[in-house]
C-alpha positions, 0 to 999 in steps of 0.5 A: 882214803877208804875203809870197809869191812867184808862179810867176815869182818876183815878190814880193808883200806885204800890210799889216795893214789893218782894211778892204781890205788893199793888195797890193804888188809888191816889187822884191827888188833895191831893196826898193821896193814899189808898190801893185798893187791890193787883196786884199779881205781885212781884217787879212791874215796870212802865208798869206792871199795864197797861195791854192794849198796846198802838196802836203804840206798836201793830203796831211796833210788828206786823211790826217786825213779818211781816219783820221776816216772809218775811226774813224767806220766802226768806231763805226757797225759795232759 
């Protein structure tokens, strides 16, 4: 259900599971997958196994909060 590479270019995947979804490491050459452990996440989706947001996501969220703060400030000073 989810795919992600770590900093060393190891490929990991999760499967859709109602309980504790298994975490697999996949050999990108052979396609063979082996269970590394469990995620602790039920029904994982695409980005659930990548806990570090991309810098562009952080900038987008921060700019949204700045815009919201500016709007609230204008409303409160009227």
